[in-house]
C-alpha positions in Angstrom: 23.4 7.2 -9.8 22.2 7.9 -6.3 18.7 7.1 -5.2 17.2 7.7 -1.8 16.5 4.9 0.7 12.8 5.7 0.3 13.1 5.1 -3.4 15.0 1.9 -2.9 12.4 0.6 -0.4 9.6 1.6 -2.8 11.2 -0.4 -5.6 11.7 -3.4 -3.3 8.1 -3.2 -2.2 6.8 -3.2 -5.8 9.2 -6.0 -6.7 8.0 -8.1 -3.7 4.4 -7.6 -4.8 5.3 -8.5 -8.4 6.7 -11.8 -7.1 3.4 -12.8 -5.7 1.8 -15.3 -8.1 -1.9 -15.0 -7.2 -2.4 -11.3 -7.0 -3.9 -11.7 -3.6 -3.2 -9.0 -1.1 0.0 -9.3 0.9 0.4 -8.1 4.4 2.7 -5.2 5.0 4.5 -7.1 7.8 5.3 -9.9 5.3 6.8 -7.5 2.7 8.7 -5.7 5.4 10.2 -8.9 6.8 11.1 -10.3 3.3 12.7 -7.1 2.1 14.1 -6.0 5.4 12.2 -2.7 5.4 11.1 -1.0 8.6 7.4 -1.6 8.7 6.3 1.9 9.7 8.4 3.4 6.9 6.9 0.8 4.5 3.4 1.8 5.5 4.1 5.4 4.4 5.8 4.3 1.2 2.9 2.0 0.2 0.4 4.8 1.0 2.3 7.0 -1.5 2.5 4.2 -4.1 -1.3 3.8 -3.7 -1.8 7.5 -4.5 0.4 7.0 -7.5 -1.7 4.2 -8.8 1.0 1.5 -8.5 -0.6 -0.5 -5.7 -4.1 -1.0 -4.2 -5.1 -2.1 -0.8 -7.8 -4.2 0.8 -8.8 -3.8 4.5 -9.6 -6.4 7.0 -8.1 -9.7 8.2 -7.6 -10.9 4.6 -6.4 -7.5 3.5 -3.1 -6.2 2.4 -1.5 -4.7 -0.7 -1.2 -5.9 -4.3 -0.2 -4.3 -7.6 -2.8 -2.1 -9.1 -1.9 -3.3 -12.6 0.0 -6.2 -14.1 3.8 -6.2 -13.3 4.6 -6.1 -17.0 2.9 -2.6 -17.2 5.0 -1.1 -14.3 8.5 0.1 -15.1 11.3 0.8 -12.6 11.6 4.3 -14.1 8.1 5.4 -13.5 8.1 4.2 -9.9 11.5 5.8 -9.3 10.4 9.1 -10.9 7.1 9.1 -8.8 8.9 8.5 -5.5 11.8 10.9 -6.2 9.3 13.5 -7.4 11.7 15.5 -9.5 14.5 15.6 -6.9 17.1 15.2 -9.5 20.0 17.6 -9.3 19.7 20.5 -11.7 22.9 20.8 -13.6 24.1 24.2 -14.9 24.3 24.4 -18.7 27.5 26.4 -18.3 29.2 23.3 -16.8 31.6 21.7 -19.3 30.2 18.3 -18.5 26.6 19.3 -18.9 26.1 17.4 -22.2 27.9 14.3 -20.9 25.6 14.2 -17.8 22.6 14.8 -19.9 23.5 11.8 -22.1 24.2 9.7 -19.0 20.7 10.7 -17.5 19.1 9.7 -20.8 20.8 6.4 -21.0 19.9 5.5 -17.4 16.3 6.6 -18.0 16.2 4.4 -21.1 17.2 1.4 -19.2 14.9 2.1 -16.2 11.9 2.9 -18.5 12.3 -0.4 -20.4 12.7 -2.6 -17.3 9.4 -3.9 -16.0 8.8 -5.5 -12.6 7.6 -8.7 -14.4 11.0 -8.9 -16.1 12.8 -8.4 -12.8 10.7 -11.0 -11.1 11.3 -13.6 -13.9 15.1 -12.9 -13.9 15.3 -13.1 -10.1 13.3 -16.3 -9.8 15.4 -17.9 -12.5 18.6 -16.9 -10.8 17.4 -18.2 -7.4 16.3 -21.5 -8.9 19.9 -22.2 -9.8 21.0 -22.1 -6.2 19.1 -25.0 -4.7 20.8 -26.2 -1.5 21.9 -29.8 -1.5 21.8 -31.1 2.1 22.8 -34.6 1.1 25.8 -36.0 2.9 
């Protein structure tokens, strides 16, 4: 499955916001630095995600972005579909692999639609906790 850089950055941005424990707004520069996303590109992506109802923003010195709803209510599939905006390749029904690709698309969509950002955040934090550096000599 190929996804655009824009979609990958959008998923990383939502993921980063899902990792924030307090729900307080996060500055774009902080998300850009942590996720290694060009800040100007991230600004455009977050503006789009705001229109899609995934994030909300607050202006001012204490402003930034945060998730518009709980991370367990946002799936990877819905964010991906919103950002990709129906850019999926149309396959010809006369293609001998049409049914196979249709089943593959459905299987992938099933996984993406059942994977929430809360689940991703939990799994990621758990995996990172295992790798605590030991600087003892």
